[in-house]
OpenMM code with the backbone's topology and positions (N, CA, C; nanometers):
from openmm import Vec3, app, unit

residues = "MET SER VAL PRO ASP LEU ASP LEU GLN ARG LEU THR GLU GLN MET LYS GLY MET GLY ALA ALA ASP LEU ARG LEU PRO PRO PRO VAL MET GLU MET MET ARG ALA GLU VAL ARG ASP TYR ARG PRO GLY GLY ASP ASP GLY VAL GLY SER VAL LEU VAL ILE ARG PHE PRO VAL GLN GLU ALA PHE GLN ASN PRO MET GLY VAL MET GLN GLY GLY MET ILE ALA ALA ALA VAL ASP ASN VAL VAL GLY PRO LEU SER TYR LEU ALA ALA PRO PRO SER VAL THR SER GLN LEU THR MET THR TYR LEU ALA PRO VAL THR PRO ASP LEU PRO HIS LEU ASP VAL GLU ALA ARG LEU VAL ALA ARG ALA GLY ARG GLN LEU VAL PHE ASP ALA THR VAL ARG ALA PRO ASP GLY ARG GLU LEU ALA ILE GLY ARG ALA SER GLN THR VAL VAL ARG ARG PRO ARG ASP GLY ALA".split()
positions = [
    Vec3(4.2857, 11.4518, 12.6710),
    Vec3(4.3185, 11.5348, 12.5857),
    Vec3(4.4840, 11.4421, 12.5374),
    Vec3(4.5088, 11.4637, 12.4374),
    Vec3(4.5936, 11.4391, 12.3459),
    Vec3(4.7291, 11.4929, 12.3953),
    Vec3(4.8773, 11.4550, 12.4623),
    Vec3(5.0012, 11.5183, 12.4181),
    Vec3(5.0322, 11.5162, 12.3094),
    Vec3(5.0132, 11.6546, 12.2734),
    Vec3(5.1149, 11.6247, 12.1103),
    Vec3(5.2303, 11.6212, 12.0985),
    Vec3(5.3172, 11.5314, 11.9792),
    Vec3(5.4465, 11.5011, 11.9840),
    Vec3(5.4843, 11.6479, 11.9227),
    Vec3(5.5223, 11.7272, 11.9564),
    Vec3(5.6342, 11.8632, 11.9504),
    Vec3(5.7491, 11.8344, 11.9476),
    Vec3(5.8479, 11.8066, 11.8442),
    Vec3(5.9557, 11.7998, 11.7984),
    Vec3(6.0993, 11.9207, 11.8185),
    Vec3(6.1444, 11.9344, 12.0166),
    Vec3(6.1798, 12.0760, 11.9809),
    Vec3(6.2909, 12.1027, 11.9194),
    Vec3(6.3259, 11.9864, 11.8615),
    Vec3(6.4647, 11.9430, 11.7801),
    Vec3(6.4338, 12.0363, 11.6845),
    Vec3(6.3442, 11.9669, 11.6298),
    Vec3(6.3067, 12.0171, 11.4430),
    Vec3(6.2776, 12.1637, 11.4326),
    Vec3(6.1374, 12.2109, 11.5592),
    Vec3(6.1088, 12.3100, 11.6069),
    Vec3(6.1665, 12.4432, 11.5614),
    Vec3(6.3307, 12.4283, 11.6450),
    Vec3(6.4300, 12.5139, 11.6566),
    Vec3(6.5128, 12.5412, 11.5268),
    Vec3(6.5263, 12.4336, 11.4531),
    Vec3(6.6046, 12.4658, 11.3244),
    Vec3(6.4802, 12.5044, 11.2328),
    Vec3(6.3421, 12.4727, 11.2168),
    Vec3(6.2776, 12.5717, 11.1135),
    Vec3(6.2470, 12.6869, 11.1637),
    Vec3(6.2520, 12.7318, 11.3307),
    Vec3(6.3077, 12.8813, 11.3336),
    Vec3(6.4292, 12.9291, 11.2888),
    Vec3(6.4617, 12.8518, 11.3192),
    Vec3(6.6549, 12.9315, 11.2883),
    Vec3(6.6258, 12.9464, 11.1179),
    Vec3(6.5871, 12.8527, 11.0534),
    Vec3(6.5660, 12.8925, 10.9099),
    Vec3(6.4730, 13.0255, 10.8400),
    Vec3(6.3930, 13.0577, 10.9579),
    Vec3(6.2597, 13.1097, 10.9292),
    Vec3(6.3003, 13.2582, 11.0286),
    Vec3(6.4269, 13.2765, 11.0343),
    Vec3(6.5331, 13.4090, 11.0884),
    Vec3(6.5324, 13.3895, 11.2494),
    Vec3(6.5017, 13.3225, 11.3341),
    Vec3(6.5171, 13.3058, 11.4400),
    Vec3(6.6495, 13.2405, 11.5484),
    Vec3(6.6886, 13.2862, 11.5315),
    Vec3(6.8647, 13.1958, 11.5365),
    Vec3(6.8934, 13.1690, 11.7116),
    Vec3(6.9304, 13.1152, 11.7793),
    Vec3(6.9649, 13.1187, 11.8636),
    Vec3(6.8517, 13.0902, 12.0211),
    Vec3(6.7478, 13.0190, 11.9495),
    Vec3(6.6180, 12.9829, 12.0372),
    Vec3(6.6658, 12.9203, 12.1434),
    Vec3(6.5820, 12.9395, 12.2598),
    Vec3(6.6193, 12.8379, 12.3770),
    Vec3(6.4772, 12.7732, 12.3896),
    Vec3(6.4859, 12.6593, 12.3320),
    Vec3(6.3014, 12.6164, 12.4052),
    Vec3(6.3353, 12.5026, 12.4959),
    Vec3(6.2770, 12.4735, 12.5823),
    Vec3(6.1850, 12.5688, 12.6245),
    Vec3(6.2549, 12.6976, 12.6795),
    Vec3(6.2112, 12.8103, 12.7104),
    Vec3(6.2933, 12.9265, 12.7641),
    Vec3(6.2891, 12.8773, 12.8819),
    Vec3(6.3577, 12.9156, 12.9762),
    Vec3(6.3657, 12.9053, 13.1170),
    Vec3(6.2890, 12.9118, 13.1886),
    Vec3(6.1842, 13.0007, 13.1266),
    Vec3(6.0556, 13.0997, 13.2060),
    Vec3(5.9761, 12.9375, 13.2155),
    Vec3(5.9206, 12.9159, 13.1390),
    Vec3(5.8321, 12.7563, 13.1380),
    Vec3(5.8555, 12.7032, 13.1869),
    Vec3(6.0044, 12.6400, 13.2437),
    Vec3(6.0308, 12.5871, 13.3165),
    Vec3(5.9731, 12.6131, 13.4706),
    Vec3(6.0190, 12.7586, 13.4506),
    Vec3(6.0256, 12.7863, 13.6359),
    Vec3(5.8655, 12.7716, 13.6678),
    Vec3(5.7981, 12.7964, 13.5135),
    Vec3(5.6333, 12.7880, 13.5931),
    Vec3(5.5567, 12.6359, 13.5478),
    Vec3(5.6718, 12.5488, 13.5491),
    Vec3(5.6287, 12.4082, 13.5233),
    Vec3(5.5240, 12.3870, 13.4188),
    Vec3(5.5248, 12.4225, 13.3471),
    Vec3(5.4625, 12.4244, 13.2134),
    Vec3(5.4522, 12.2925, 13.1517),
    Vec3(5.3508, 12.2562, 13.1006),
    Vec3(5.2916, 12.1270, 13.0469),
    Vec3(5.1974, 12.1227, 12.9665),
    Vec3(5.2951, 12.0871, 12.8424),
    Vec3(5.1914, 12.1133, 12.7185),
    Vec3(5.0953, 11.9937, 12.7050),
    Vec3(4.9439, 11.9860, 12.7496),
    Vec3(4.8292, 11.9375, 12.6940),
    Vec3(4.7467, 11.9107, 12.5543),
    Vec3(4.7739, 11.9871, 12.5216),
    Vec3(4.7198, 11.9958, 12.3458),
    Vec3(4.7799, 12.0599, 12.2634),
    Vec3(4.7765, 12.0104, 12.1207),
    Vec3(4.8227, 12.0755, 12.0071),
    Vec3(4.7172, 12.0675, 11.9146),
    Vec3(4.6767, 12.1748, 11.8099),
    Vec3(4.5818, 12.1546, 11.6750),
    Vec3(4.6083, 12.2403, 11.6041),
    Vec3(4.7040, 12.1582, 11.4725),
    Vec3(4.7373, 12.3280, 11.3913),
    Vec3(4.5848, 12.3395, 11.3198),
    Vec3(4.5763, 12.4737, 11.2316),
    Vec3(4.4979, 12.5248, 11.1836),
    Vec3(4.5133, 12.5046, 11.0466),
    Vec3(4.4495, 12.6162, 10.9709),
    Vec3(4.4373, 12.6141, 10.8459),
    Vec3(4.5835, 12.6203, 10.7692),
    Vec3(4.5859, 12.6591, 10.6623),
    Vec3(4.7192, 12.6671, 10.5723),
    Vec3(4.8101, 12.7835, 10.6111),
    Vec3(4.7154, 12.8891, 10.6662),
    Vec3(4.7924, 13.0299, 10.7293),
    Vec3(4.7957, 12.9825, 10.8335),
    Vec3(4.7939, 12.9158, 10.9345),
    Vec3(4.7629, 12.9093, 11.1157),
    Vec3(4.6652, 12.9258, 11.1971),
    Vec3(4.5633, 13.0254, 11.0778),
    Vec3(4.4812, 13.0737, 11.1718),
    Vec3(4.3717, 12.9108, 11.2244),
    Vec3(4.3192, 12.9486, 11.3125),
    Vec3(4.2676, 12.8232, 11.3645),
    Vec3(4.3399, 12.7246, 11.4947),
    Vec3(4.4578, 12.7525, 11.4819),
    Vec3(4.5721, 12.6396, 11.5500),
    Vec3(4.5251, 12.6795, 11.7110),
    Vec3(4.5050, 12.5760, 11.7947),
    Vec3(4.5656, 12.5870, 11.9538),
    Vec3(4.6270, 12.5111, 12.0097),
    Vec3(4.6553, 12.5825, 12.1059),
    Vec3(4.7745, 12.4862, 12.2132),
    Vec3(4.7318, 12.5347, 12.3498),
    Vec3(4.7211, 12.4411, 12.3906),
    Vec3(4.6654, 12.4522, 12.5503),
    Vec3(4.7999, 12.4288, 12.6646),
    Vec3(4.8181, 12.4808, 12.7622),
    Vec3(4.8990, 12.4255, 12.8676),
    Vec3(4.9095, 12.4308, 12.9679),
    Vec3(4.8857, 12.3699, 13.0825),
    Vec3(4.8917, 12.3589, 13.2114),
    Vec3(4.9630, 12.3901, 13.2681),
    Vec3(4.9290, 12.4934, 13.3946),
    Vec3(5.0416, 12.5548, 13.5043),
    Vec3(5.0260, 12.5049, 13.6228),
    Vec3(5.0623, 12.4639, 13.6746),
    Vec3(5.0455, 12.4268, 13.8526),
    Vec3(5.0053, 12.5991, 13.9306),
    Vec3(4.9250, 12.6093, 13.9851),
    Vec3(4.9194, 12.7417, 14.0849),
    Vec3(5.0235, 12.7047, 14.1969),
    Vec3(5.1416, 12.8073, 14.1762),
    Vec3(5.2576, 12.7476, 14.2697),
    Vec3(5.2298, 12.8974, 14.4215),
    Vec3(5.2367, 12.8386, 14.5323),
    Vec3(5.2118, 12.9620, 14.5788),
    Vec3(5.3399, 13.0932, 14.6196),
    Vec3(5.4225, 13.0601, 14.5332),
    Vec3(5.5563, 13.1659, 14.4932),
    Vec3(5.4812, 13.3157, 14.3904),
    Vec3(5.3775, 13.2540, 14.3558),
    Vec3(5.3135, 13.3310, 14.2437),
    Vec3(5.1718, 13.3981, 14.2765),
    Vec3(5.1542, 13.3726, 14.4534),
    Vec3(5.0466, 13.4309, 14.5075),
    Vec3(5.0746, 13.5884, 14.5244),
    Vec3(4.9715, 13.6812, 14.5319),
    Vec3(4.9662, 13.8467, 14.5424),
    Vec3(4.9632, 13.8486, 14.7146),
    Vec3(4.9715, 13.9907, 14.7571),
    Vec3(4.9477, 13.9631, 14.9317),
    Vec3(4.8380, 13.9066, 15.0127),
    Vec3(4.6962, 13.8794, 14.8705),
    Vec3(4.5558, 13.8527, 14.9282),
    Vec3(4.5824, 13.7026, 14.9354),
    Vec3(4.6851, 13.6092, 14.8556),
    Vec3(4.6908, 13.4910, 14.9154),
    Vec3(4.6456, 13.4302, 14.7341),
    Vec3(4.5785, 13.5330, 14.6416),
    Vec3(4.5621, 13.4381, 14.5122),
    Vec3(4.6892, 13.4689, 14.3931),
    Vec3(4.6578, 13.3747, 14.3326),
    Vec3(4.7736, 13.3988, 14.1901),
    Vec3(4.7919, 13.5804, 14.1357),
    Vec3(4.8638, 13.5854, 14.1642),
    Vec3(4.9127, 13.7616, 14.0638),
    Vec3(4.8622, 13.7585, 13.9707),
    Vec3(4.7671, 13.8626, 13.9199),
    Vec3(4.7410, 13.8844, 13.7675),
    Vec3(4.8642, 13.8771, 13.6799),
    Vec3(4.9547, 13.9422, 13.7101),
    Vec3(5.0935, 13.9514, 13.6240),
    Vec3(5.1340, 13.7850, 13.5704),
    Vec3(5.1153, 13.6856, 13.7163),
    Vec3(5.1492, 13.5422, 13.6565),
    Vec3(5.0871, 13.4816, 13.6029),
    Vec3(4.8994, 13.5161, 13.5569),
    Vec3(4.7766, 13.4826, 13.5318),
    Vec3(4.8161, 13.5392, 13.3849),
    Vec3(4.9191, 13.6502, 13.3514),
    Vec3(4.9227, 13.7279, 13.2263),
    Vec3(5.0810, 13.6430, 13.1769),
    Vec3(5.1446, 13.6240, 13.2328),
    Vec3(5.2588, 13.5667, 13.2265),
    Vec3(5.2237, 13.4086, 13.1498),
    Vec3(5.1509, 13.3233, 13.2355),
    Vec3(5.0703, 13.2523, 13.1570),
    Vec3(5.0110, 13.1876, 13.0461),
    Vec3(4.9578, 13.2818, 12.9828),
    Vec3(4.8956, 13.3419, 12.8446),
    Vec3(4.9931, 13.3575, 12.7565),
    Vec3(5.0859, 13.4773, 12.8009),
    Vec3(5.1974, 13.4834, 12.7187),
    Vec3(5.2858, 13.3477, 12.6564),
    Vec3(5.2729, 13.2683, 12.7827),
    Vec3(5.3342, 13.1388, 12.7651),
    Vec3(5.2728, 13.1083, 12.6699),
    Vec3(5.1398, 13.0699, 12.6203),
    Vec3(5.0999, 12.9647, 12.5391),
    Vec3(5.1442, 13.0137, 12.4278),
    Vec3(5.0754, 13.1486, 12.4207),
    Vec3(5.0804, 13.2154, 12.2838),
    Vec3(5.2422, 13.2383, 12.2403),
    Vec3(5.3167, 13.2214, 12.2699),
    Vec3(5.4615, 13.2722, 12.2500),
    Vec3(5.4800, 13.1073, 12.1408),
    Vec3(5.4256, 13.0526, 12.2152),
    Vec3(5.4659, 12.8755, 12.1580),
    Vec3(5.3895, 12.8957, 12.0550),
    Vec3(5.2765, 12.9068, 12.0436),
    Vec3(5.1891, 12.8815, 11.9511),
    Vec3(5.2255, 12.9148, 11.8427),
    Vec3(5.2660, 13.0637, 11.8513),
    Vec3(5.2856, 13.1847, 11.7135),
    Vec3(5.4058, 13.1293, 11.6618),
    Vec3(5.4822, 13.0362, 11.7581),
    Vec3(5.5877, 12.9906, 11.6493),
    Vec3(5.5620, 12.8488, 11.5569),
    Vec3(5.4536, 12.8222, 11.6430),
    Vec3(5.3754, 12.6514, 11.5655),
    Vec3(5.3109, 12.7290, 11.4401),
    Vec3(5.2628, 12.8249, 11.4957),
    Vec3(5.1266, 12.8683, 11.3198),
    Vec3(5.1814, 12.9512, 11.2467),
    Vec3(5.3058, 13.0456, 11.2589),
    Vec3(5.3298, 13.1374, 11.1924),
    Vec3(5.5331, 13.1724, 11.2019),
    Vec3(5.5117, 13.2525, 11.1284),
    Vec3(5.6903, 13.2867, 11.1307),
    Vec3(5.7034, 13.3460, 11.2834),
    Vec3(5.8626, 13.3691, 11.3140),
    Vec3(5.8850, 13.3802, 11.4130),
    Vec3(5.7920, 13.5415, 11.4253),
    Vec3(5.7644, 13.5757, 11.5787),
    Vec3(5.6765, 13.6547, 11.5779),
    Vec3(5.6968, 13.7303, 11.7974),
    Vec3(5.7234, 13.8396, 11.7973),
    Vec3(5.7082, 13.9161, 11.9223),
    Vec3(5.5518, 13.9454, 11.9051),
    Vec3(5.5366, 13.9344, 12.0819),
    Vec3(5.4196, 14.0130, 12.1505),
    Vec3(5.4194, 14.1833, 12.1064),
    Vec3(5.3016, 14.2278, 12.0694),
    Vec3(5.3116, 14.3799, 12.0566),
    Vec3(5.2037, 14.4555, 12.1346),
    Vec3(5.1319, 14.3388, 12.1863),
    Vec3(4.9783, 14.3711, 12.2716),
    Vec3(4.9620, 14.2808, 12.3660),
    Vec3(4.9103, 14.2917, 12.5099),
    Vec3(4.8558, 14.1938, 12.5501),
    Vec3(4.7481, 14.2380, 12.6424),
    Vec3(4.6657, 14.2083, 12.6333),
    Vec3(4.5551, 14.2446, 12.7002),
    Vec3(4.4773, 14.1469, 12.7866),
    Vec3(4.4049, 14.1844, 12.9070),
    Vec3(4.3661, 14.0829, 13.0160),
    Vec3(4.2634, 14.0979, 13.0579),
    Vec3(4.1882, 14.0140, 13.1002),
    Vec3(4.0291, 14.0592, 13.1384),
    Vec3(4.0383, 13.9489, 13.2506),
    Vec3(4.0082, 13.9855, 13.3646),
    Vec3(4.0187, 13.8726, 13.5186),
    Vec3(3.8622, 13.8605, 13.5728),
    Vec3(3.9166, 13.7256, 13.5466),
    Vec3(3.7032, 13.7553, 13.5906),
    Vec3(3.6158, 13.6374, 13.7189),
    Vec3(3.7912, 13.5814, 13.7842),
    Vec3(3.7603, 13.4961, 13.8930),
    Vec3(3.8834, 13.5197, 13.9424),
    Vec3(3.9244, 13.4966, 14.1089),
    Vec3(4.0382, 13.5102, 14.1604),
    Vec3(4.1113, 13.3346, 14.1022),
    Vec3(4.2542, 13.3433, 14.1079),
    Vec3(4.2709, 13.1813, 14.0813),
    Vec3(4.3246, 13.1718, 14.2461),
    Vec3(4.2803, 13.1105, 14.3008),
    Vec3(4.3249, 13.0601, 14.4327),
    Vec3(4.3868, 12.9445, 14.4458),
    Vec3(4.4451, 12.9015, 14.5739),
    Vec3(4.5245, 12.8340, 14.6176),
    Vec3(4.4633, 12.7129, 14.6249),
    Vec3(4.4045, 12.7136, 14.6075),
    Vec3(4.2730, 12.5682, 14.6688),
    Vec3(4.3149, 12.4775, 14.5201),
    Vec3(4.3044, 12.5820, 14.3661),
    Vec3(4.3415, 12.4913, 14.3010),
    Vec3(4.4379, 12.4383, 14.2356),
    Vec3(4.4698, 12.2952, 14.2134),
    Vec3(4.5966, 12.2706, 14.1746),
    Vec3(4.6778, 12.3092, 14.0763),
    Vec3(4.5661, 12.3480, 13.9492),
    Vec3(4.6300, 12.4134, 13.8003),
    Vec3(4.5289, 12.4746, 13.7558),
    Vec3(4.5818, 12.5526, 13.7040),
    Vec3(4.5282, 12.6176, 13.5633),
    Vec3(4.5667, 12.5983, 13.4232),
    Vec3(4.4257, 12.5986, 13.3407),
    Vec3(4.4829, 12.5656, 13.1779),
    Vec3(4.4742, 12.6714, 13.1252),
    Vec3(4.5700, 12.6921, 13.0271),
    Vec3(4.5503, 12.8118, 12.8947),
    Vec3(4.5610, 12.7355, 12.7780),
    Vec3(4.4445, 12.8042, 12.6755),
    Vec3(4.4305, 12.7557, 12.5657),
    Vec3(4.4159, 12.8789, 12.5185),
    Vec3(4.4625, 12.8656, 12.4099),
    Vec3(4.5083, 13.0280, 12.2829),
    Vec3(4.5179, 12.9623, 12.1712),
    Vec3(4.3971, 13.0267, 12.1158),
    Vec3(4.3878, 13.0131, 11.9605),
    Vec3(4.4423, 13.1256, 11.8645),
    Vec3(4.4662, 13.0781, 11.7267),
    Vec3(4.4848, 13.2156, 11.6732),
    Vec3(4.4072, 13.2491, 11.5731),
    Vec3(4.3633, 13.3892, 11.5811),
    Vec3(4.2540, 13.3834, 11.5348),
    Vec3(4.2670, 13.5025, 11.4054),
    Vec3(4.3140, 13.5340, 11.3977),
    Vec3(4.3164, 13.6525, 11.2381),
    Vec3(4.4983, 13.6643, 11.2194),
    Vec3(4.4962, 13.6523, 11.0819),
    Vec3(4.6571, 13.7005, 11.0069),
    Vec3(4.6018, 13.8020, 10.9466),
    Vec3(4.6533, 13.8795, 10.9466),
    Vec3(4.6805, 14.0387, 10.8424),
    Vec3(4.8604, 14.0423, 10.8242),
    Vec3(4.8643, 14.0376, 10.6849),
    Vec3(5.0365, 14.0754, 10.6627),
    Vec3(5.1442, 14.0462, 10.8160),
    Vec3(5.1903, 14.1090, 10.8825),
    Vec3(5.2742, 14.1116, 10.9790),
    Vec3(5.1988, 14.0490, 11.0930),
    Vec3(5.0756, 14.1152, 11.0986),
    Vec3(5.0090, 14.1230, 11.2269),
    Vec3(4.9061, 13.9758, 11.2597),
    Vec3(4.9735, 13.9398, 11.3456),
    Vec3(4.9195, 13.8182, 11.4326),
    Vec3(4.7674, 13.8385, 11.5238),
    Vec3(4.6581, 13.7733, 11.5612),
    Vec3(4.5738, 13.7934, 11.6955),
    Vec3(4.5063, 13.6735, 11.7186),
    Vec3(4.5536, 13.6303, 11.8772),
    Vec3(4.5339, 13.5432, 11.9695),
    Vec3(4.4134, 13.5926, 12.0449),
    Vec3(4.3534, 13.4463, 12.0660),
    Vec3(4.2868, 13.4909, 12.1765),
    Vec3(4.3022, 13.3946, 12.2728),
    Vec3(4.2872, 13.3771, 12.4512),
    Vec3(4.3071, 13.2742, 12.5060),
    Vec3(4.2105, 13.2888, 12.6378),
    Vec3(4.2062, 13.2052, 12.6769),
    Vec3(4.1063, 13.1472, 12.8139),
    Vec3(4.1756, 13.0535, 12.9152),
    Vec3(4.1650, 13.0995, 12.9914),
    Vec3(4.2668, 13.1016, 13.1340),
    Vec3(4.1184, 12.9557, 13.2084),
    Vec3(4.1319, 12.8915, 13.2395),
    Vec3(4.0350, 12.7808, 13.3193),
    Vec3(4.0839, 12.7425, 13.4390),
    Vec3(4.0113, 12.7068, 13.5488),
    Vec3(4.0179, 12.6267, 13.6528),
    Vec3(4.0096, 12.5012, 13.6102),
    Vec3(4.0680, 12.3897, 13.6777),
    Vec3(4.0295, 12.2278, 13.6562),
    Vec3(3.8504, 12.1271, 13.6425),
    Vec3(3.7502, 12.2814, 13.6688),
    Vec3(3.6492, 12.2114, 13.6542),
    Vec3(3.6123, 12.2993, 13.5036),
    Vec3(3.6439, 12.3266, 13.4383),
    Vec3(3.5893, 12.3979, 13.3356),
    Vec3(3.5791, 12.5581, 13.3352),
    Vec3(3.5159, 12.6232, 13.4708),
    Vec3(3.5150, 12.7638, 13.4826),
    Vec3(3.5969, 12.8974, 13.4018),
    Vec3(3.5594, 12.9299, 13.3660),
    Vec3(3.6798, 13.0676, 13.2771),
    Vec3(3.7287, 13.1481, 13.4331),
    Vec3(3.8558, 13.1725, 13.4374),
    Vec3(3.9141, 13.2727, 13.5201),
    Vec3(3.9615, 13.3931, 13.4771),
    Vec3(3.9814, 13.3958, 13.3334),
    Vec3(4.0440, 13.5155, 13.2780),
    Vec3(4.0174, 13.4934, 13.1181),
    Vec3(4.0513, 13.5938, 13.0363),
    Vec3(4.0392, 13.5758, 12.9068),
    Vec3(4.1338, 13.7059, 12.9067),
    Vec3(4.2142, 13.6363, 12.7379),
    Vec3(4.2910, 13.7577, 12.7007),
    Vec3(4.3332, 13.7517, 12.5497),
    Vec3(4.3991, 13.8943, 12.5000),
    Vec3(4.3941, 13.9137, 12.3456),
    Vec3(4.5201, 13.9394, 12.3234),
    Vec3(4.5892, 13.8937, 12.2643),
    Vec3(4.7241, 13.9065, 12.2283),
    Vec3(4.7339, 13.9439, 12.0949),
    Vec3(4.8150, 14.0517, 12.0414),
    Vec3(4.8971, 14.1265, 11.9138),
    Vec3(5.0328, 14.0664, 11.9210),
    Vec3(5.0522, 14.0059, 11.8056),
    Vec3(5.2040, 13.9922, 11.7735),
    Vec3(5.2539, 14.0370, 11.6394),
    Vec3(5.3482, 14.0763, 11.6567),
    Vec3(5.4042, 14.0827, 11.5027),
    Vec3(5.5492, 14.0205, 11.4520),
    Vec3(5.4940, 13.9603, 11.3461),
    Vec3(5.6218, 13.8658, 11.3013),
    Vec3(5.7466, 13.9467, 11.2774),
    Vec3(5.8315, 13.8757, 11.3180),
    Vec3(5.9749, 13.9660, 11.2920),
    Vec3(6.0445, 13.9392, 11.1508),
    Vec3(6.1026, 14.0566, 11.1064),
    Vec3(6.1610, 14.0783, 10.9456),
    Vec3(6.2469, 13.9800, 10.9718),
    Vec3(6.3158, 13.8659, 10.8308),
    Vec3(6.3834, 13.8255, 10.8337),
    Vec3(6.5423, 13.9187, 10.8158),
    Vec3(6.6307, 13.8984, 10.8766),
    Vec3(6.7552, 13.9527, 10.8375),
    Vec3(6.7862, 13.9536, 10.6606),
    Vec3(6.8664, 14.0342, 10.6065),
    Vec3(6.9010, 13.9976, 10.4384),
    Vec3(7.0536, 13.9550, 10.4744),
    Vec3(7.0407, 13.9064, 10.3727),
    Vec3(7.1741, 13.8767, 10.3226),
    Vec3(7.3012, 13.9998, 10.3692),
    Vec3(7.4144, 13.9083, 10.4019),
    Vec3(7.5053, 14.0282, 10.4464),
    Vec3(7.4909, 14.1838, 10.5320),
    Vec3(7.3175, 14.1554, 10.5350),
    Vec3(7.3191, 14.2470, 10.6615),
    Vec3(7.3101, 14.2463, 10.7935),
] * unit.nanometer
topology = app.Topology()
chain = topology.addChain("A")
for resn in residues:
    res = topology.addResidue(resn, chain)
    for name in ("N", "CA", "C"):
        topology.addAtom(name, app.Element.getBySymbol(name[0]), res)
């Protein structure tokens, strides 16, 4: 996979111009999860079809009592791909709904998991993303669907 040349400073300035001031890129949670961008492919003029792939190491700190990756951390990984993709593909937005389906456990013998998110629909202020969580061998471990709502720009003087 090609690693995209994402200019975070340029992206920050672009987002500020769209009404999202004081962004912190990358956010602390991405650093804590040791996220590594693997691929980015822009979509059409409306952003639909845009894809972002981020790799997350499977960390012992994220295990549940059964020794597998906690579902909430898998959901956090998905949210940490959908969020950046939403900023790359559309105006600033926030997650309004995230649904996960877990297909297989993320076991501690896996060195990492890859999360691929795609913007599949855009209607007005609503964005819909699908995400797939995969093991290094390509097996699907979880799937997710997220809805995002574009944040309204502040009005001048408001």
